[in-house]
C-alpha positions in Angstrom: 0.0 -0.1 0.0 3.0 2.3 0.5 3.7 2.3 -3.4 0.0 3.0 -4.1 -0.2 5.9 -1.6 3.0 7.5 -2.8 6.0 8.6 -0.9 4.7 12.2 -0.1 1.5 10.9 1.5 3.3 8.3 3.5 5.8 10.9 4.7 3.1 13.1 5.8 1.6 10.6 7.9 4.9 9.9 9.7 5.0 13.5 11.0 2.3 12.8 13.6 3.7 9.7 15.0 4.2 9.7 18.8 7.7 8.9 19.8 8.8 7.2 23.0 8.6 9.5 26.0 11.6 11.8 26.2 13.0 10.7 22.8 13.3 14.2 21.2 14.6 15.8 24.4 17.1 12.9 25.1 18.4 13.0 21.5 18.9 16.8 21.8 20.8 16.3 25.1 23.2 13.7 23.6 23.8 15.9 20.5 24.5 18.8 22.7 27.2 16.9 24.2 28.7 15.8 21.0 27.3 12.2 21.1 26.7 10.7 17.7 23.2 9.2 17.2 22.4 6.4 14.9 19.1 4.7 14.2 19.3 0.9 13.5 16.0 -0.5 12.5 14.3 -3.3 10.6 11.4 -0.9 9.6 11.2 0.9 6.4 14.1 3.2 5.5 11.7 6.1 4.5 10.3 6.0 8.2 13.7 5.9 9.7 14.9 8.8 7.6 12.0 10.9 8.9 12.6 10.0 12.5 16.5 10.5 11.9 15.7 14.1 11.0 13.3 14.6 13.8 15.8 13.1 16.4 19.1 14.6 14.9 20.4 11.2 14.1 23.3 11.6 11.8 23.5 7.9 10.7 20.8 5.3 10.0 20.1 1.9 8.5 16.8 0.2 7.8 14.9 -1.9 5.2 14.9 -0.2 1.9 12.0 0.2 -0.5 12.6 1.3 -4.2 9.7 3.5 -4.8 10.1 2.9 -8.6 10.5 -0.7 -8.9 8.9 -2.0 -5.5 12.1 -4.0 -4.7 12.9 -4.4 -1.0 16.3 -4.7 0.4 15.7 -6.2 3.8 17.7 -5.4 7.0 17.1 -8.0 9.7 17.5 -7.9 13.4 20.6 -10.2 13.1 22.2 -7.5 10.8 22.0 -4.9 13.6 25.0 -6.1 15.7 27.4 -6.5 12.7 26.3 -3.0 11.3 27.1 -1.4 14.7 30.5 -3.1 14.8 31.4 -2.0 11.4 30.2 1.6 12.4 32.3 1.5 15.4 35.4 0.4 13.3 34.7 3.1 10.7 34.3 5.8 13.4 37.4 4.4 15.5 35.2 3.9 18.4 35.8 1.2 21.1 33.0 -0.9 22.5 33.3 1.1 25.8 32.5 4.3 23.8 29.1 3.1 22.5 25.6 2.6 24.1 22.7 1.2 22.4 19.0 1.2 23.3 16.6 -1.5 22.0 13.0 -2.5 22.7 12.6 -6.0 21.0 14.4 -9.2 20.7 15.5 -8.2 17.3 17.7 -5.8 19.1 19.8 -8.3 20.9 22.7 -8.4 18.6 22.7 -4.5 18.6 22.6 -4.6 22.5 25.5 -7.1 22.5 27.7 -5.1 20.1 27.7 -2.0 22.3 29.8 -1.6 25.4 26.3 -0.6 27.4 22.9 -1.9 26.1 19.6 -0.7 27.4 16.4 -2.7 26.9 13.3 -0.5 27.0 9.7 -1.7 26.9 10.7 -5.1 28.3 10.5 -7.1 25.1 14.2 -7.8 24.7 15.7 -11.1 25.8 17.2 -11.2 29.3 20.9 -10.7 28.4 23.7 -10.5 31.0 25.1 -7.0 31.1 22.1 -5.4 29.4 20.4 -2.9 31.6 16.7 -3.5 31.8 14.6 -0.2 31.7 11.1 -1.4 30.9 9.5 1.9 31.7 12.4 4.2 30.7 12.1 7.8 29.6 14.6 8.3 26.8 15.7 11.6 28.4 16.5 9.7 31.6 18.5 7.1 29.6 20.5 10.0 27.9 21.5 11.4 31.2 22.6 8.0 32.3 24.6 7.5 29.1 26.4 10.8 29.7 27.3 9.8 33.2 28.8 6.4 32.3 
């Protein structure tokens, strides 16, 4: 239905999506302190691009849809950790310099790839070392990340 609706109509609907509590404020705080923000998602690239702009994320990866051909380039949960590891290598970041936030089991490889992982929403697998914050406000997580 995305292709039939057209990119402009789909994008306009994304502007009204409610984000997690404190997401915009938390990302602004991190950016203010020079923290690079990346969004790593299995959802559609067009949605992730919209949220990246809204949150000030400078890097993002997601499932791509070619609006002309309808071809899909899937990005899966198991791709998240390797993507983050490659990103850390390209940015010359050690594992200890990276925190990740996830909310589903598809984020497990991402949470394990970072030096500090936070599971929000309570739908991640219980992983040793991953901080469980089921009712977290993202602004509070941002403050916690800055104090690591």
